[in-house]
N, C-alpha and C positions, 0 to 999 in steps of 0.2 A: 586495429578493428575498433570501430564503436561498441559499448556494451548495451546501456540503456538507451533506449530511442528518444525517452524525455530528456536526458543529460545532451544527447545529441543537437537537439534543436535550443537548448538554452542560450548556447555562445551567439547562436543567430540574432536572438530577439535582443539579447544583451548589446552585441556589438556593431551588427551589421545595419546599415543605412534603412530608414524607412523607403525608400526607393525600390527596395526589393519587390519583386510582384510576383512570378510564376510559382515562387514557394509557399505563397499564402494561399494556391489552388491545390497545392502538392504538399501538404505539411508532413513530409518524411525525408528522413535522410539517404540518400541514394549512394550505395557504395560501388555499385559493379553495371557493368551493361554489355550486352552482346546482341548484335543484329538488332532485332525490333523489342528487344525486352528490357527494363531496368531493373534492379533489384535494390531494394532498399536494406538498411543496418540489420532487421529482423531476420531479411533470408527471404522475405516475402517478392515474388515477382511480378511486374506488372508490364502488360503491352503497352508499347509508346505508340499512340498516336498523335504526336506532336513533334518528334523528331528534332529537336532543337531549333522549333518553328523553322522547320525546312533546312537547316545546316545538316541535317544526318540523312541526305536522300537513301545514302547507300547503307544505312544503318550504323550501329556503334562498333566500333573496334573491328572493322574489315580485315580478316586476316592477311590479305596481302600488303595492303597499305600499312598495317602494324609492322609485318616483317620489314617492309622495306626501308621503314622510319627508323626500327631498332637497328638496321645495320648501319644506316647513315650516322645514325648518334653513335654506336659503338666503334665505327670507323675514324671518329672524330671529324666527321664532316662539319661542314660550316653550319652554326646555328644563327649567327646574326651578321650579315653583310652588308647593311644599311643599302645603297643600289650599286654595290660593285658587281661585276661580273662574276658569277659563280657556276660552278658544273650544274647545280641542281636546278638553278634558274635556267640555263641553256636548254638542259633535258627538257624541263618543263615546256618552255616555250617552243621546240621542236614538235614536243607531241601535240600541243594544241593547235600549232599550226598545222599539221599533217593530217590530226584526226577531224578538228573540229572546222577550222576555217577553210582550208582547202577543198574539201567534198562540198561545201555550201557556196562556194564561190564569193566569199566573204572576204575583204581585204581591210584588217584593221591593225593599228598599231595596239600595244598593250602596255597601258601604264599602270604600274604598282602603284597604290595610294596607300593610306594608312589602312589597318587591320579589319574594319569593320563596314558595311553598307554605307553608311552614313559618310564616310570618308570618300568614297566612290562618288556619291550624289554630290559632295561639296565639290569635288574636282570637276566634275561636269558642268555644275552651274558656273564656276570660274572659266573654264573654258569656253563655254557657250558666249559669256559675256565678253569675253577677250576677243573672241574671233567676228562677232557681230557688232561691238561696240554699243551695245545696248544693255540695259539693266534689268527689264520686266521678264519674269519667267511665267509662262501660263503652267498651273498645275490644276489639279480636278477634285472634284468635290469625293470625299471618302478617301483621297490618296494617302499613303505612308511612304515617306521616304528617309526618315532618319531623326534623330533627336538633337543634332547638332545644330545652331542656330540658321544657317543656311537652308540646310536640308527640311529642318521644323518648320519654316516660312513656306515650303511648298507641301506639307502635310495637313490635311483636313481637321483632324480629329481635335476638337477644343479641350479635352483634359489631356492630351499630349502637348497641346500648344500651351496650356497653363504652366506649364513647366519651366517656360522660359521667364515668367514673372513678369516684370513691368519691362523687360528686354524688348526690343523693337523687332518684329517679325515682318519685314518691309520686302519690297522687291518683287513681289509677286502678286498673278492675278489668279482668282480660282473659279474655273467654269465647271459647269455641269458634265459628268461623265456619262457615259449612254444609260440611259435610262434612271438618271437619278431623279428627275420630277416626274416618273411613271410613264409608261409604253407610249403615252400618246404623244408625249413632248418630245421634238425632235433636238436633242440637245449639240447636235453638230450644227444645225441651222442656227440655233441661238450662237453658238461661237462665231460663225460664219459672219453673221448680221453685227455681233460686237467688235469684231476686227475689222469689220468694212466701214463702219460708222465713225466718222472722224471727231463727232462729239459723244461717243461711248465713254470714254475716259479711259478706255484702256490702251496704254502705251504700247509701240511697237515693240513685239516680242522678240527676246534674244533666243528663247528656246520655249518648246513645249516639253514636259516632263509626264511620262504615263507610264502607269502599269497595265500591261494586256490583262492582268488579273490581279485584281485588289485584295492582297493577301489580308492586311489588317483591317481593310474598308467593308469586309463582309462577303468576298469571295465574287464581288462582281467581276465579270467575265465581258471584255469587250468584244465586238463582232469583227469579223475582217472588215465588212465596210465601214465601221467607226473609224478603226486604225488606219485604213487607207484614207480615209477623210481626214483624219489630222494630219497624217504625212502630207497629204494635198496642201492643206493650209499653211503648214509650217513652211512648205518650200514656195509658196505664193506670197509669204510675207516674210520672207528673207531670214527666218528662224531656225534653229538646228531643232533635231529631232532626238529627244532622250528618252530610251524606253529602256525603264528601269526594272531588270529582269533579276533582280537579287532575290526574290522570294520565289518567282514564277521559273525561273531558269533551272538549269542543270538536270533537266530531264521532268522536272515537276508536273508539267502540264501534258507531258508526252513526247515531247521533243527536245533536244537540247536547250535550245533558245524556243521560249514561248510563242514567238512571233513566226516561226520558220515558214509556216504555210499561209502567210498574210499577204505576202507579196510588196514587203517594206524592206526599206535599207535605213534603219536608224544612222543618226552622224555619231551619236555616242552610247554606249551601253553600259550601264554599271552594273558588277557582277559583285557576288560575296556569298554569304551562307555556305551553301554546298560546293562551292567553288574549289576547297580545299579537298573534299572528297572524304574527310574524316572527322570534319568538326573543328578543326585548327581553323583559328583567325585569318582569314586571307580574302582581299578586297582588291579588284582591279578596275580599270575603266578602260573598256575598248573605244579607239578614236578613228574616224575615218582618216588616213595620212594626210589630207589635205587640210585638216583642221588641227594637225599636232604642231601647234606655234608655242608651244612652251620655249623659254628661256631655261638653261641649267638651273636646277634647284629652283624655279620658280614656283614649285607646286612640290614639297617634299615631305617628310616625316620620318623621324627615325625608326619607325617598324614598316617601313614601306616594302612590302614583299617578305613574307615568312618562309625563310629557306626550308624549314621543315615542312611548311606547306606546299612547297613546289613539289618536294619526294611525292607526298601521297597524292596530290592533285594530277600528278603524272601517272600513277598507277591507278587511278580512277578512270583516266580517260583511256588508258591502254585496256584496262580490264572491261569496261562497260560501254564504249561508243566506237571501237573498231568496227562493229557490225550493228544490225540491227534488232537484236535478240532483246537488249531490254527496251526498246522502244514497243514491241510486239508484246512483252510481258506486260509494261504499264496499261496498255489499252486493254489487256484480258482483266487485268485488277481494277482498272477504272471503273469497266462494267461491274464488277463485283460490290465496289464501294455505291455506285448509283443504284443499284437494286436494294442495297441495305439500307442507305438512307432513304429511298421511296418509301419503304416500310414505315418509316418513322412518319414522314412526312405526310402518309395516308391518317395517322393517329391524330394529326394536329388539323383542324380545320384552318384553311388559308395557309398552310407552310407549302415552301417551295424551295427546292433544290437549286443550288447557285455551284458555280465554280467550271473548272473541267480537269480533265486527266487525274492526278493523284493530288489534286488541289478543288475536294469537293466539300459541300456542307449541304447542311438543312436550316433553312431559315425558319424558326417556329414563331417568329413573330413578337417575341420580348426577350428581353435580358434575363428577367428573373427565372423564367422556364428553362432557357439554354443553360444558365448557370447552374440550375438544380438537377439537369440532368448530365452535365458533365462531373459535377459534385458526386451524386450516385455512381456514375459509372468509375471514378477514382476508387470508391468504396469496394467496388466489385474487382478492381484490379486493371483499370485502363486509364492511361494517362491522356487526357484530349482537352482541348481548350475553345474558347468561343472566339468571334471576331464581330466586326460590325458595329457601325455608329452608337448602339445601345447594346452590344455585345449578345444581339440576337442570334447568331448565326452559331450552331454547332458544327465545328471546322475539322475535317480529317484531314491529317498530314503525316499519314504514316510512312515509313522508310519505302522506296521505291521495290526494295528487295525483301519486303515481308514476306514469308511464305503465304500461299492463299491459305491454308488452315488456319492459321496465326491471323490473318486478317479477317475471315470470318468469325473467328472466335470473338477477336475484338467487336465488330460489327454486332453480335449476338450479344454482347454486355451491354452495349450502346442501346440496343432497342428494350432490353430489359430496364434499363435505367429510365428510357423515356416513357415506357407504360407504367412504372411505377411513380415519376413525377406528376404525370397526366392524373394518376390515380389519385396521389395526395392533394393535388390543385381542385379536382373536382369535389373531394370530401370537403376542402376548405370552404368552396363556395356554397356548400348545400346547408 
């Protein structure tokens, strides 16, 4: 166990790349986690409203997932199997078929990609281009789809795109997300006009890629009408519809898939983050069977399909998705989050609530204020981050399993931090 906290952090500053980010907002060495709480090396506990950026929807170290994984390891179960058949993979696929796909009348092949979300997005982009014979992918303002070069070309944030240096981020066209230019501007109409005009300069698309709720882009939530409109345009123009459910899926917005009640049928669905159930690396691409035209090894990777994640993912499905208990619980907790965030919005002129389900936040208008609120919350024992083009949204991503009392305590801390930040801002202005 670490002893001196200052010594704990010295090695990171000395040896870890400058690319590190979250640790700059939370400069502590964390050594233990359980449920919705983290513990640092000094023994202090923090409420976790970040949840591995929605990779821990079921909390830290779920006891049933942990027990199943320990049993698998101690029995010398397969650790690494490339894409060979394994018992753990069969059990996961069976559970996914019976618990998730069949009850929703969804028919998809499951493609195991590399271990992170950007790998699933890359596979989706490649497959859409292979199926259609086209190159152009239509993405959206404020969208975030990953940091590898293909996925990054679909990502809107200038800071993220700058990581490519002088590398070419091409083959995509960015269109306005719903509400991107204000409530009075019809984004769907703009897109329809651009695609219908042979002199617009927009090449015929291979696919549209969209997040129903833009996690990193500021919790912009697409309406059912907008999503249906994009699905209609994709079909009309012979393009595939890629719905990126990496952050918004696995229950985060209230249902297993964030688009379930929207009446659309995506051609391709990238999944990752909480797909493993326990925070283990695991990404996959759901493919409509008619589009599964890959040749053997045409898209592969040494770590496609994490066998340990198959074990925990199966348990997550069996434990949380066989009935609607979790879904009903999410609805109740979402209302608590909305009420708590509304208290903060009422403090800040012009502030507004964003997102849906357990993927909500408050837009306070500028990144400095949002960052100050989150920093003060961390001083009080709450781990929470910002999102948005200017980091202007204070974003709540608490585990879906967070006990109500702990959820309310975290929201109380956040409100206290907001009051203090606003008071400090007011004093500085006087």
